[in-house]
N, C-alpha and C positions, 0 to 999 in steps of 0.2 A: 027531852029530846028536841021538841019544837024550839025550846028556847036556845039551845046549843046551835041549831041550824041558823036562827036568826042572828046570833052572835057572829057566826062565821061569815054570814053574808055581809053584815056590817064591817067586819074586819077586812073582807076581801075587797070592798069598796074603798077603804082607806088605803089598802096596799096599792090599788090600781091607780089611786089618785097620787100617791107618792111616787109611783114609777113614772106617770105622766109628767109630774114636776121635775123629776131627775132627768128624764129624757129631754125635756125641754132646756134644762140647765146644761146637759151634756152637749146638745145641739148648738147651744150659744157659745160653749167653750171650744168646740171643734170649729166654729166658724171664726172665732177669735184666734185659734191657733193657726188656721190657714192664712189669715190676714197677716199675723206677725211673721210666719214663716216666708210669705211672699216678700215682705219687706226686708228680711235677712237675706233672702236668696237675691233680691235685686241689689243689695249693698256690696260694693267692692272694696276691699281694704286699699288704701292708697298706694301700698308698695306694689300690689298686684296690678295697678293701673300704669306702672312705669313701663316705657318701651323696653323691649328685650335688650337693647343696646346698653341702656342705663343699668340694668340688672347685672349684665356681664362685667361692666366696669366695678360695680360694687363687689361681686364675686372675686374679681382680680385683687381688689384692696384686702380681701380677708386672706390671702395667701402671702407667705414671705415675699418680699421684693425680688423680682428676677435680678440676677440668675440664681439666687438662693433657692435650694430645692425643697419643696414641700414634703411633708411626711406621708407615707403612703396611707396612713390611718390617722384619725384624730382630729382635733379641733380645727387644725389649719390645712387639713388635706381637701383637695377639690372633690373627693369622694364624699366628703361630709355634707357638701352642697347638694348632692344628688338625693339625699334622704328626707328633704324638707316637703316637697310636693311634687306632682306630676310636671306642672309647669316649669319649675325651677330645675327639675331634672333634665328636662329637654334643653333648657338654655345652657345648662352647665355642660352637657354633652356637645352643644353646638358651639361652644366657645374654645377654639383651639389654643388660645394663649393660657388656659387653665391647666393644660396638659403638657406644657413645653419644658417643665423642669421636674426631674425625676430622681429620687434618692432610692438607690438599690442597696439594701441591707439585709439584715438577718431574716427579713420576713420571705415569704414566698412570692413576692410582688413580680419577680422575673417571669413567672408562669404567665402572668397577666399583661406582660410588657406589650404585646402586639395588639391584642384584642381590645384591652380596656384604656391604656394609657397613652403610648406613643402615637398610635395610629389616630387617636382622637385630636392630636396636635396638629394634624393637617400638614401644612408646608412650613410651619413655624420653625425658625432655629431652636435648637435643644440645648438645655443645660443638664447634665447627667453626672450624679455623684455615685461612685462605685465603692461601697465598703465591703470587704471580702466576707463579712458576716461570720468570721471565725469565732466558734465558741469552744473554748478549751475543754469544758466539761463534756461537750458532745463530739469533739474532734470534727467538726464540721468546717470545711473550706469550700466556698462558693464563688470566689473572686473570678475564676477562669470562667464559670457558667455566666456570670453577669457580664463579663466582657465580650464573650461570644454573642451573648443577646442583643448587645448594642452595636455590634459591628455593622449590621445592615442600615443602621441609621447614622453611620459616622459622617456621612456627607452634610447632614443638618446639625451636627454636634458643634455648638459654639462655645460652650464651657465644659470642661471635663476635669473631674476630680477623682483621684484613684487613691484609696486608703486601703492599705494591705498590712499584715503582719509579718508572719514568719514563713510564707509560702511564695514560690516564685510566680510572677505574672507570665501569662502566656504571650508569645509574640504578637504585636499588634501591627498587622500589615496595612498597606495601602496608604493612600492620601487621606487627609482630614481638611478638605477645602474650606470649611467654615469656621475651624477652630480659632478662637481669638483668646482664650485664657486657659492655662494647664495648672492644675494644683496636684502635686505628687506628695503624698505623706507616707513614706515607706520605712517601716522599722527595721526591715532587713533587706538589704540589696542582693540577695542570693538570686543568682540567675536573671538579673535585670536585662530584660531583652525588649527595650523600647526604641523603636524606630520612628521618631516623629519629626524626621528631617523634611518631609513634605507638607508643611502647614503654612501656606503662604499668608494667612491672615493673622497668625500668632503675633500678639503684641505684648502679653503680660504672662508671668509665671511666678508660682510660689512653690519652692522645692525644700522638702525636708527629708533628705535622705544623704547618707553618708557619702555616695558617689555621685552627688549632684554635678559636680564639675566635669564628670566624664560622660555625661548625657549626650546624646547625639541631637542637639537642638539648634535651631536657627538663631544663634545668639545676637546676630547683628540686626534682627527684626525687632527685638524686645525694646520697649519704652518703660516697662515697669518690671521689676524683679525683686522678689522677696527669697532669701535663702536662710534657712535655719540650720543651726548646729553644723557649721561648715568652718574649717581651719581657714586662717587668713590667707595662706599661700594658695590654697585651692579656690578660695573666693577671687584672688587677684587674677588666676588663670582664666576664670569665666570672665571677669569685668573687662580684661583688656580685649575681648572679642565682642562684648556688648556696648559698643561705642555709641548707639543711639538712645541709650537710657535717659529718662527724664526723672525717674524716681527709683530709689533702691533702698532696700532694708536688709541689713545682714545681722543676723544673730551668730556671733563667732564662737567657736569651740576653741578655748584656750590650750595650746599645746606648747610648752616651753622648749621642747626639743626643735620643733618647727620655728618657734620665735628666735631662737639662738642661731639656727642656721641661716635665718633671713638676716638677722643683724650681721653675721660674719660675712654674708655675700655682698653687703652694702645695700644702699637704698634702691628699692624697685618701685618706681612711681607709675601708676596707671592714670591715664589721662581720659576723662570722660567729658568731653567738650558740651554736652547738651544737659547734663544731670543738674536737676534743680532742687531735688531734696534727697537728703541722705540720712538714714537712722542707723546707727551702730549700737550694738549691745553685745554682751557676751557674759558667760558664767564662768567662774574659776578665779585664778589669780590674775592681777593686772598684766596687760601686755603693754610694752613700752611704746608710747607715742604712735598710735595706729594711723592717725592723719597723715603721718609722714609719708605714707604710701600712696597718697592720692593727690591729683591735680585736677581741681574741679572749677574751671572758670565761670561756669554759669550757675553755681550753687547759691540759692538764697535761703534755704532752710536746712538746719542741721541739728539732729538730735542725737546725742552721744552719752554713754556712761563714762563719768570721768575717769574710772579705772583704766579706759583705754587711751587716756592722755597722759598717763604717768611717764616720767616722774614730775614733769613741770607743765601742767595743764595750761596755764596762761600762755607760757612760751610755745607750746605745741599748737595751740589755736592761732597765736600770732604768726607763727612760721607758715602755718597752712594757708592762712589768708593772703600772706605775702606772696607765697609760691603760685597760689592759684589766681591771684589778682580777682578774686570774686567779691561780689557786693552782697554779703550776709545780711539778711533782714531779720532772721529769727533764729535763735540758738537755745535748744533745750538741753539742760544738764541734768543728768540722772544718775542715780547710785549713790553710794556712801561718798562724801567729798572731803577732801583735804584742803580745799581752797574755800575761803568765805564767799558767800554769795555776792557780796558787794564788790569783790575783786574783778568780777567779769565785766560789769557795766562801767567800772571805773577804767578798765584797760581798753574797752571797745565801747564807748558811749552811744554809737549810732545804732546798735544792734539791740532788738528786743529779746528778752530772756524769760524763760520759764525754768523753774527748779523743782525737781521731784527727788525727795531724799528718802532712802531706805535705811532706816536704823539698824544697828546690829541687833542679832537675836538677843531677847532678854529685856529689850527696852519696850516700854509701851505695854498695853494690855494684850495685844496679840502678837508681839515680838516684830511686827513689821508695820511701819507707819508711812504714809505718803504725806508729804506737805508740798502744796503749791503755793507759790508767791509770784 
């Protein structure tokens, strides 16, 4: 018994000695831990030392370039920048330009329009894209809701894009004093009630709707106009009003009935004295000598599908240059061609050319091949 007690006393002394050594080691580790932690706490990552103004500019470069609208969610959304840290969230919320471009689409973003997005844009001009968010499987149409949501901000709306499907747009009343660009993509013109006559700053428009020519727009103000899927006679109706255009792009819808009527009625020439750049394209069968309908004395850049110059492309181009007395610097010839590439510079050696050839279906690995020379 005495021997056992002696052994326990000896073992207790050993344990106490080990505890002392461990406590001394632990104290040293705690001291080192505090020292390292102080160094880490004192260190500032270089990006966090940048002035707030620089961080704001970096944030702006994360987004699509204005006036392109950022998505509501995802990598290129300004909301994504608010999830990094508290400081960056404060900077993001205090940077009005981050919130000046908004895409209203199938999400419920319109519910947060006033509280989270547009109000944070301060007094900045706005770029707003409205997609009606129609989902066939859910039979959901929200274009009217979106439009009503943005009406309180129309005084600041600088760029407006409306995309809708088979549902009518509500009437858009009042003036849009800041609107500079209008983009309409309407697959159905049913009950199209757009009164955009009071837009004093409007200078450019992109229109993809069958009744674009009947819209009540201040055509004489425009300097840039793009019209898609429009008949030539309808395009000419618009262009004869848009006399200040400097750049124009027409994607023509080929209609032989209209073409025959125009040929029978004789040449109808539209003069655009300031137009510097014209792009003509079209789907379907060739339309005869489309350039014969234009007099463009200031034109320097022309891009055209050769199908629109038939039956004599070189002659069509020569007649156009002679009639317009323009000094063309560059001509782009597109589409499947009947004239050899070398014939154009031979006929007009002072003009630079680019050629883009679309081969008939069945040629090449994909059926369509572009060749630039």
